[in-house]
C-alpha positions in Angstrom: -62.2 -27.4 45.2 -59.9 -24.8 43.2 -59.2 -26.2 39.6 -55.6 -25.5 39.9 -53.4 -27.5 42.3 -50.8 -25.0 43.6 -49.3 -27.5 46.0 -48.8 -31.1 48.0 -49.2 -32.0 51.6 -47.1 -34.9 52.4 -49.2 -36.9 54.8 -46.8 -39.4 56.5 -49.1 -42.4 58.0 -48.6 -45.2 60.3 -52.2 -46.3 61.1 -52.4 -44.5 64.4 -55.0 -42.6 65.7 -53.1 -39.5 66.1 -51.5 -40.1 62.3 -55.3 -40.2 61.1 -56.3 -37.2 63.0 -53.1 -35.3 60.9 -54.2 -36.7 57.8 -57.9 -35.4 58.2 -56.5 -32.0 59.2 -54.1 -32.4 56.4 -56.8 -33.0 53.4 -59.3 -30.4 55.2 -56.2 -27.8 54.4 -55.7 -29.3 51.2 -59.3 -28.5 50.0 -59.6 -24.9 51.4 -56.2 -24.2 50.0 -56.3 -26.0 46.5 -53.6 -28.2 47.2 -53.2 -32.0 46.7 -52.2 -34.5 49.2 -49.2 -37.4 48.9 -49.6 -40.3 51.4 -46.7 -41.7 52.5 -46.2 -45.1 54.4 -42.5 -46.5 55.1 -42.2 -49.8 56.1 -39.7 -49.3 59.0 -36.6 -51.5 58.2 -35.1 -51.3 61.7 -38.1 -53.1 62.6 -39.0 -55.6 59.6 -35.2 -56.8 59.0 -33.9 -57.0 62.6 -34.6 -60.4 64.3 -36.6 -61.3 66.7 -38.2 -57.8 66.6 -41.7 -58.0 67.7 -43.8 -56.1 65.0 -47.4 -56.6 66.6 -47.6 -53.2 69.1 -47.3 -51.7 65.6 -50.5 -53.1 63.9 -54.2 -51.8 64.1 -55.8 -55.2 63.1 -56.2 -58.6 64.5 -53.5 -60.9 63.7 -54.1 -64.9 64.4 -51.6 -65.8 67.0 -51.2 -69.3 65.1 -49.9 -67.8 61.9 -46.3 -66.6 61.8 -46.4 -63.8 59.1 -43.2 -62.3 57.9 -42.7 -58.9 59.8 -42.5 -57.2 56.0 -45.6 -58.5 54.8 -47.3 -57.4 58.3 -46.0 -53.9 58.0 -47.0 -53.6 54.3 -50.4 -54.8 55.3 -50.5 -52.3 57.7 -49.3 -49.5 55.5 -52.2 -50.3 52.8 -55.0 -49.6 55.4 -53.4 -46.6 56.7 -53.1 -45.4 52.9 -56.5 -46.7 52.1 -58.2 -44.9 54.9 -56.6 -41.2 53.8 -57.6 -42.0 50.2 -61.3 -42.4 51.6 -60.8 -38.9 52.9 -59.4 -37.6 50.0 -62.2 -38.8 47.5 -64.9 -37.6 50.3 -63.2 -34.1 50.0 -62.3 -34.2 46.2 -58.5 -33.8 46.7 -56.3 -35.1 44.6 -54.4 -38.0 46.1 -51.2 -40.0 45.4 -50.4 -42.9 47.9 -46.5 -44.7 47.9 -45.2 -47.2 50.4 -41.3 -47.4 50.7 -39.1 -49.7 52.7 -36.5 -47.7 54.5 -35.7 -45.4 57.2 -38.9 -43.8 58.4 -37.6 -40.0 59.0 -35.0 -40.3 56.3 -37.6 -41.1 53.8 -40.3 -38.8 55.0 -37.7 -35.6 55.0 -36.7 -36.7 51.8 -40.4 -36.9 49.9 -40.9 -33.4 51.8 -38.9 -31.7 49.2 -41.0 -29.8 47.2 -44.0 -30.1 49.6 -45.8 -27.4 51.1 -46.3 -29.2 54.6 -45.9 -32.1 56.3 -48.6 -33.7 58.3 -48.2 -36.9 60.7 -48.8 -37.9 64.3 -46.7 -37.5 66.9 -46.3 -41.2 68.2 -47.2 -44.3 66.7 -49.4 -47.1 67.6 -46.8 -48.9 70.2 -47.0 -45.5 72.7 -50.9 -44.9 71.6 -51.6 -44.6 75.6 -48.9 -42.4 76.5 -50.1 -39.0 75.6 -46.5 -37.1 76.9 -44.4 -39.7 74.6 -43.0 -37.9 71.4 -42.3 -40.7 68.7 -38.4 -40.8 67.7 -39.3 -40.8 64.0 -41.6 -37.6 64.6 -39.0 -36.2 66.8 -36.5 -36.2 63.9 -38.8 -34.9 61.4 -40.1 -31.9 63.1 -36.4 -30.9 64.3 -34.7 -31.7 60.8 -37.8 -30.3 58.2 -37.5 -27.7 56.3 -41.2 -27.2 55.7 -43.7 -26.3 58.2 -45.1 -29.6 60.1 -48.5 -30.4 61.4 -48.3 -32.7 64.2 -51.9 -34.3 64.9 -53.1 -34.3 68.3 -55.6 -36.6 70.1 -58.5 -33.8 69.1 -59.1 -33.2 65.7 -61.3 -30.4 65.2 -63.7 -30.9 61.8 -63.1 -27.2 60.8 -60.7 -25.3 62.9 -62.1 -21.9 63.5 -59.7 -20.6 66.4 -55.9 -20.5 66.2 -53.6 -19.6 68.6 -50.3 -17.7 67.1 -47.4 -17.7 69.5 -45.6 -14.5 68.4 -42.0 -14.1 70.0 -41.1 -10.8 68.1 -38.3 -12.4 65.9 -37.9 -12.5 62.2 -39.2 -16.1 62.2 -42.3 -15.1 63.8 -42.8 -12.5 61.1 -42.6 -15.4 58.5 -44.7 -17.5 60.2 -47.3 -14.8 60.5 -47.6 -14.9 56.5 -48.6 -18.3 57.0 -51.0 -17.3 59.8 -52.8 -14.9 57.6 -53.2 -17.3 54.9 -54.7 -19.9 57.3 -57.0 -17.4 58.7 -58.4 -16.3 55.3 -58.7 -19.6 53.9 -60.3 -20.9 57.2 -62.5 -17.8 57.8 -60.9 -18.4 61.6 -60.0 -16.0 64.6 -56.8 -15.5 65.6 -55.3 -15.0 69.1 -51.9 -13.7 69.2 -49.9 -14.6 72.2 -47.0 -12.0 72.5 -44.5 -14.7 74.3 -41.4 -13.6 76.6 -43.1 -11.1 78.9 -42.2 -8.4 76.6 -42.4 -4.5 78.5 -45.4 -2.3 77.6 -43.6 -0.5 74.8 -42.3 -3.7 73.2 -45.8 -5.6 73.3 -46.9 -2.4 71.6 -44.2 -2.4 68.9 -44.8 -6.1 68.4 -48.6 -5.8 68.0 -47.9 -2.7 65.5 -45.8 -5.1 63.4 -48.3 -7.7 63.4 -51.1 -5.4 62.4 -49.2 -3.7 59.7 -48.7 -7.0 57.9 -52.7 -7.6 57.9 -55.0 -6.4 55.4 -57.4 -3.8 56.8 -60.6 -5.8 56.4 -59.1 -8.8 58.1 -57.7 -7.6 61.4 -61.1 -7.9 63.1 -60.4 -11.5 63.4 -57.1 -10.5 65.1 -56.9 -10.3 69.1 -53.7 -9.6 71.5 -52.9 -11.4 74.6 -50.1 -11.0 77.1 -48.9 -13.4 80.0 -46.9 -12.3 82.5 -44.6 -15.5 81.8 -43.3 -17.1 79.2 -43.7 -21.0 80.3 -45.3 -24.0 78.6 -48.0 -24.7 81.2 -49.0 -20.8 80.7 -49.3 -21.3 76.9 -51.2 -24.8 77.1 -53.6 -22.7 79.7 -54.1 -20.2 77.1 -55.1 -22.7 74.4 -57.8 -24.3 76.7 -59.2 -21.2 78.1 -59.7 -19.9 74.6 -61.1 -23.1 73.1 -58.5 -23.0 70.6 -58.6 -25.6 67.5 -54.8 -25.3 66.4 -52.0 -23.8 67.8 -49.2 -22.1 65.2 -45.7 -21.6 66.6 -42.1 -21.3 65.5 -39.3 -23.6 66.8 -36.6 -22.0 69.0 -34.0 -24.0 69.9 -31.1 -23.4 72.4 -27.7 -22.3 71.1 -26.1 -26.0 72.3 -28.5 -28.4 70.5 -27.7 -31.0 72.6 -29.7 -29.4 75.8 -33.0 -29.8 73.6 -31.8 -33.6 73.0 -31.4 -34.2 77.0 -33.8 -31.8 78.4 -36.5 -31.3 75.7 -36.8 -28.4 73.8 -40.0 -25.7 74.4 -41.5 -27.0 71.5 -41.5 -30.6 72.4 -42.8 -30.0 75.9 -45.9 -27.9 74.4 -46.4 -31.3 72.1 -46.3 -33.3 75.1 -48.8 -31.1 77.3 -51.6 -30.3 74.6 -53.8 -32.5 73.0 -54.8 -30.5 70.0 -53.0 -30.3 66.9 -49.8 -27.9 66.4 -48.2 -26.4 63.2 -44.5 -25.9 63.4 -43.6 -23.2 60.8 -39.9 -22.7 59.7 
């Protein structure tokens, strides 16, 4: 680990398998890049303070059916376990660690604590929907569409050491900004990068995009980049590429429709990728 801590990754935990996978990936990135980890558990006031709400589906420990425990106490116990899991990961990796537990609105507090962080890491769904792969948690959905920093969405699969990245390049300014983060990841992880030229560009446009990407990559690193084109720009094609290429992490930007209501009703392309792939996805702002 580097002696100087250059930033912090906010890890939002809830005890779920996907949140643990996101935390594991975040700790690895923190170790490789000299960051610290701020782990946050939010006791959801909507669950804890509303009468007759059953919090048991959110718990990962056995509950004595004869004990009528207070919902806040149960969720605090869940939070303590979740934070302890991240602490163990951080200590094993020798990464600086700071835990925090709060009561309130989950998404709002995650977004608030992300101010000044370099990245948010969290699971895509909680324990209540653990067996529903295409479900995106409401708190996660709010965070991923409102955050001002990159979000690492933990998946069902958690590679111990990511070695192959899929970067979805769309030729716009956001993609060029995201490319900067990809080059840092590539170097720190010593990974190979597959650049998917999305949007069905013409031959001339594809060559122009490829030239733009290579112009921003150091000469000695270019051998680690490979370019792919697909005749269609569909979510299924992107997920298929990730599977065919044995990708460990997908890196993409968020492209929302002009009418944001359509994304809420129909789901954005990003939402559909998150629903269809089991691997981690990093969403770059």
